[in-house]
C-alpha positions as CSV (number, residue, x, y, z in Angstrom):
1,X,39.6,-99.6,-23.5
2,X,39.9,-97.0,-20.7
3,X,39.6,-93.4,-21.6
4,X,43.0,-91.7,-21.8
5,X,43.5,-88.5,-19.9
6,X,46.1,-86.4,-18.2
7,X,46.2,-83.5,-15.8
8,X,46.6,-80.8,-18.5
9,X,43.6,-82.2,-20.5
10,X,41.6,-82.2,-17.2
11,X,42.5,-78.6,-16.6
12,X,41.3,-77.6,-20.1
13,X,38.1,-79.6,-19.6
14,X,37.4,-77.9,-16.3
15,X,38.1,-74.5,-17.7
16,X,35.8,-75.0,-20.7
17,X,33.1,-76.5,-18.4
18,X,33.2,-73.4,-16.3
19,X,33.1,-71.1,-19.2
20,X,30.3,-72.9,-21.0
21,X,26.8,-71.4,-21.2
22,X,23.6,-72.9,-20.0
23,X,22.8,-74.5,-23.4
24,X,26.3,-76.1,-23.7
25,X,27.4,-79.6,-22.9
26,X,31.2,-80.2,-22.3
27,X,32.4,-83.8,-22.3
28,X,35.9,-85.1,-21.6
29,X,37.3,-88.0,-23.7
30,X,34.3,-88.4,-26.0
31,X,34.2,-90.9,-28.8
32,X,33.1,-89.5,-32.2
33,X,32.6,-91.5,-35.4
34,X,34.4,-90.9,-38.7
35,X,31.7,-90.0,-41.2
36,X,33.1,-92.3,-43.9
37,X,34.6,-95.3,-42.0
38,X,32.2,-95.3,-39.0
39,X,35.3,-95.9,-36.8
40,X,35.2,-94.1,-33.5
41,X,38.1,-92.1,-32.2
42,X,38.5,-90.3,-28.9
43,X,38.5,-86.5,-28.7
44,X,40.0,-84.9,-25.6
45,X,37.2,-82.4,-25.0
46,X,34.0,-82.0,-27.0
47,X,31.8,-78.9,-26.6
48,X,28.2,-79.2,-28.0
49,X,26.2,-76.0,-28.0
50,X,23.2,-74.3,-29.7
51,X,24.1,-71.1,-31.6
52,X,21.3,-69.1,-33.2
53,X,19.2,-72.3,-33.1
54,X,21.8,-74.4,-34.8
55,X,23.8,-77.3,-33.2
56,X,27.5,-76.6,-33.1
57,X,30.2,-79.0,-32.1
58,X,33.7,-78.0,-31.1
59,X,36.5,-80.6,-30.7
60,X,39.5,-79.8,-28.5
61,X,42.8,-81.7,-28.5
62,X,45.4,-81.2,-25.8
63,X,49.1,-81.8,-25.6
64,X,51.1,-81.6,-22.4
65,X,54.6,-81.9,-23.9
66,X,57.5,-79.9,-22.5
67,X,58.4,-78.7,-26.0
68,X,56.2,-76.6,-28.3
69,X,53.7,-78.6,-30.4
70,X,55.1,-79.5,-33.8
71,X,53.7,-79.2,-37.4
72,X,53.4,-83.0,-37.4
73,X,51.1,-83.0,-34.3
74,X,49.0,-80.2,-35.7
75,X,48.6,-82.0,-39.1
76,X,47.7,-85.2,-37.3
77,X,45.0,-83.6,-35.3
78,X,43.6,-81.7,-38.3
79,X,43.5,-85.0,-40.2
80,X,41.8,-86.7,-37.3
81,X,39.0,-84.1,-37.1
82,X,38.5,-83.8,-40.8
83,X,35.9,-86.4,-41.2
84,X,34.4,-86.2,-37.8
85,X,31.1,-84.3,-36.9
86,X,33.1,-81.3,-35.6
87,X,32.4,-77.8,-36.8
88,X,35.4,-76.1,-35.2
89,X,38.7,-77.6,-34.1
90,X,40.8,-76.2,-31.2
91,X,44.3,-77.3,-30.4
92,X,45.7,-76.5,-26.9
93,X,49.4,-76.9,-26.1
94,X,50.9,-76.6,-22.7
95,X,54.2,-75.4,-24.1
96,X,53.0,-73.4,-27.1
97,X,53.5,-74.1,-30.8
98,X,56.4,-73.8,-33.1
99,X,56.1,-71.0,-35.7
100,X,55.3,-73.4,-38.5
101,X,52.9,-75.4,-36.4
102,X,51.0,-72.1,-35.7
103,X,51.0,-71.2,-39.3
104,X,49.7,-74.6,-40.3
105,X,46.8,-74.3,-37.8
106,X,45.9,-70.8,-38.9
107,X,45.9,-71.8,-42.6
108,X,43.5,-74.6,-41.8
109,X,41.1,-72.5,-39.8
110,X,42.1,-74.3,-36.6
111,X,42.5,-72.3,-33.3
112,X,45.9,-72.9,-31.7
113,X,46.1,-71.6,-28.2
114,X,48.1,-72.1,-25.0
115,X,47.9,-71.2,-21.3
116,X,50.0,-68.1,-20.9
117,X,51.4,-66.6,-17.7
118,X,49.0,-64.2,-16.1
119,X,50.1,-60.8,-14.8
120,X,49.8,-60.2,-11.1
121,X,47.2,-57.5,-11.8
122,X,44.9,-60.1,-13.5
123,X,44.4,-61.9,-10.1
124,X,45.4,-59.4,-7.4
125,X,41.9,-58.2,-6.5
126,X,40.5,-61.7,-6.6
127,X,43.1,-63.8,-4.8
128,X,45.4,-61.2,-3.4
129,X,48.9,-62.6,-3.0
130,X,47.5,-66.1,-2.3
131,X,49.2,-68.8,-4.3
132,X,48.5,-71.8,-2.1
133,X,45.1,-73.3,-1.0
134,X,44.5,-75.8,1.7
135,X,41.9,-78.4,0.9
136,X,40.1,-80.1,3.8
137,X,38.1,-83.3,4.0
138,X,35.6,-83.5,6.8
139,X,33.8,-86.5,8.2
140,X,31.2,-86.3,10.9
141,X,30.5,-89.4,12.9
142,X,27.4,-89.4,15.2
143,X,28.0,-90.5,18.8
144,X,24.7,-89.8,20.6
145,X,21.5,-87.9,20.2
146,X,18.7,-86.5,22.4
147,X,15.2,-86.0,20.9
148,X,12.8,-83.4,22.3
149,X,9.1,-84.2,21.7
150,X,6.7,-81.5,22.8
151,X,9.0,-80.3,25.5
152,X,10.0,-83.7,26.9
153,X,13.0,-86.0,26.1
154,X,12.1,-89.2,24.3
155,X,13.6,-92.0,26.3
156,X,12.6,-95.0,24.1
157,X,15.1,-97.0,22.0
158,X,16.0,-94.4,19.4
159,X,18.1,-96.5,17.0
160,X,15.1,-98.7,16.3
161,X,12.8,-95.6,15.6
162,X,11.8,-94.3,12.2
163,X,11.6,-90.6,11.2
164,X,9.4,-89.0,8.6
165,X,9.9,-85.4,7.6
166,X,7.0,-83.9,5.6
167,X,7.5,-84.5,1.9
168,X,10.6,-86.7,2.4
169,X,11.3,-90.4,2.4
170,X,11.1,-92.2,5.8
171,X,14.5,-92.8,7.4
172,X,15.8,-94.9,10.2
173,X,16.8,-92.8,13.2
174,X,20.6,-93.3,12.5
175,X,20.0,-92.2,8.9
176,X,18.2,-89.1,10.0
177,X,20.9,-88.1,12.4
178,X,23.6,-88.5,9.7
179,X,21.5,-86.4,7.3
180,X,21.1,-83.7,10.0
181,X,24.9,-83.5,10.4
182,X,25.1,-83.1,6.6
183,X,23.2,-79.8,6.7
184,X,25.3,-76.9,5.4
185,X,24.7,-74.7,8.4
186,X,26.1,-77.4,10.7
187,X,29.3,-77.8,8.6
188,X,29.8,-74.0,8.5
189,X,29.4,-73.6,12.2
190,X,31.8,-76.5,13.0
191,X,34.3,-75.5,10.3
192,X,34.3,-71.8,11.4
193,X,35.1,-72.8,15.0
194,X,37.9,-75.0,13.7
195,X,39.4,-72.3,11.5
196,X,39.2,-69.7,14.3
197,X,41.8,-71.7,16.3
198,X,45.5,-71.0,15.7
199,X,46.9,-73.4,13.0
200,X,49.2,-75.1,15.5
201,X,46.3,-75.8,17.9
202,X,43.9,-77.4,15.4
203,X,43.2,-81.1,16.1
204,X,42.5,-83.5,13.3
205,X,40.0,-85.3,15.5
206,X,37.6,-83.6,17.9
207,X,34.1,-83.8,19.4
208,X,31.4,-81.2,19.0
209,X,27.7,-80.8,19.9
210,X,24.9,-79.3,17.8
211,X,22.3,-78.2,20.3
212,X,18.5,-77.9,19.8
213,X,18.3,-78.4,16.0
214,X,14.8,-77.6,14.9
215,X,13.5,-79.5,11.8
216,X,12.7,-77.3,8.8
217,X,9.5,-79.1,8.2
218,X,6.9,-80.9,10.4
219,X,8.6,-84.2,11.4
220,X,7.2,-87.3,13.1
221,X,9.3,-89.9,14.9
222,X,7.8,-93.4,15.3
223,X,9.3,-95.6,18.0
224,X,9.7,-99.3,18.0
225,X,6.6,-99.7,20.1
226,X,4.6,-97.8,17.5
227,X,4.3,-94.5,19.3
228,X,4.3,-91.6,16.8
229,X,5.0,-88.1,18.1
230,X,6.2,-84.8,16.6
231,X,10.0,-84.3,16.7
232,X,10.5,-80.7,17.8
233,X,14.2,-80.5,18.6
234,X,17.2,-82.8,18.4
235,X,20.7,-82.4,20.0
236,X,23.5,-84.4,18.5
237,X,27.0,-85.1,19.8
238,X,29.5,-86.1,17.1
239,X,33.1,-86.6,16.3
240,X,34.8,-84.7,13.5
241,X,37.7,-86.2,11.5
242,X,39.6,-83.6,9.4
243,X,42.3,-84.2,6.8
244,X,44.1,-81.3,5.1
245,X,46.4,-81.1,2.1
246,X,48.0,-78.0,0.5
247,X,47.5,-77.1,-3.1
248,X,49.8,-74.6,-5.0
249,X,48.0,-72.6,-7.6
250,X,49.4,-71.7,-11.0
251,X,48.0,-68.4,-12.4
252,X,47.6,-68.2,-16.1
253,X,45.4,-66.9,-18.9
254,X,43.3,-68.9,-21.3
255,X,42.9,-66.6,-24.3
256,X,42.0,-63.4,-22.4
257,X,40.4,-65.1,-19.4
258,X,42.4,-65.3,-16.1
259,X,42.5,-68.8,-14.8
260,X,44.2,-70.5,-11.8
261,X,44.7,-74.2,-11.3
262,X,46.5,-76.7,-9.1
263,X,46.5,-80.4,-8.0
264,X,46.9,-81.9,-4.6
265,X,47.0,-85.3,-2.9
266,X,43.6,-87.0,-2.9
267,X,42.3,-87.0,0.7
268,X,38.6,-87.5,-0.4
269,X,38.5,-91.0,-1.9
270,X,40.7,-94.1,-2.1
271,X,41.9,-93.1,-5.6
272,X,45.6,-92.4,-5.9
273,X,44.9,-89.8,-8.7
274,X,45.2,-86.2,-7.5
275,X,42.3,-83.8,-7.0
276,X,42.2,-80.8,-9.3
277,X,41.0,-77.2,-8.7
278,X,40.4,-74.6,-11.4
279,X,39.4,-71.0,-10.6
280,X,38.0,-68.8,-13.4
281,X,37.8,-65.0,-13.1
282,X,34.7,-63.9,-15.1
283,X,33.5,-60.4,-15.9
284,X,31.0,-60.3,-13.0
285,X,32.1,-63.1,-10.6
286,X,34.7,-65.7,-9.9
287,X,34.0,-69.4,-9.9
288,X,35.9,-72.5,-8.9
289,X,35.5,-76.2,-9.7
290,X,36.9,-79.1,-7.7
291,X,37.4,-82.4,-9.5
292,X,37.7,-85.5,-7.2
293,X,38.6,-88.9,-8.8
294,X,36.7,-91.8,-7.2
295,X,37.4,-95.4,-6.9
296,X,35.7,-96.6,-10.1
297,X,38.1,-96.4,-13.1
298,X,38.4,-92.9,-14.5
299,X,35.1,-91.5,-13.2
300,X,35.3,-88.3,-11.3
301,X,33.0,-86.1,-9.2
302,X,33.1,-82.4,-10.1
303,X,31.8,-79.7,-7.7
304,X,31.2,-76.1,-8.7
305,X,31.2,-73.2,-6.4
306,X,31.2,-69.4,-6.4
307,X,34.2,-67.6,-4.8
308,X,32.6,-65.1,-2.4
309,X,34.0,-61.6,-2.2
310,X,37.6,-60.9,-2.7
311,X,40.7,-61.9,-0.7
312,X,42.9,-59.1,0.5
313,X,46.6,-58.9,-0.1
314,X,48.7,-60.6,2.6
């Protein structure tokens, strides 16, 4: 049976994942067994942590209804968790709780919370007035390459050559060129040039050249004829394909923590499910996570990143 999930559950999972400590594991849609029956049931988000040397498990259930969560839903979730290996239950409702539902949760020792609207001051010095992000998908396709070996250009059949960088696995020359284009410095240089252009003049497809890249480690290129020489520099001409999609951010609070989140069209994989971004404002820094669904069922890739500096008001 496929794991059930929805965008709100994914937002809560991403928030908890970012807030988790180093000794904490956060899992979305995890099966836990009933202690008495042995029957497994799915819990929306499970947090497993060590507290003072003891294993502690938190179970989180989410509801994305347009109306406040009811007493019946709260009672059902309490009953579901009662005989599971869960130390603390947390219920999260997108639309809050009815008064009696909140009383029922409190009386049972269950934490009932919702995402509340954040005040402008909670986010102003982090995101300024920004409420929309633009996500970009970049693809670099190699077109040609020139290899410098000891001050001379290597003219032999390069595609048939092999490249060995010290301490790394041997690659074919096309694989090596592709890996070189994947270096962060290359992406930052090309992306910065792209972003410096006026929005109306940016092209979704363009060519660029990376000149005289020097390997970070001693590198040997072996040609088809068996000639092995040190690779000192490489110049690569490539084509960039850029896709962009806007993402509107919703700014809220999770307990007392300012969070922002939003979804956008998936431009990264063949999945029709949207991509999701969550931004968490911590005491010392701000972090963001990007969740990209892939083609295989409900699997997803999650990338974490720091948000450098602050963005001024606009």
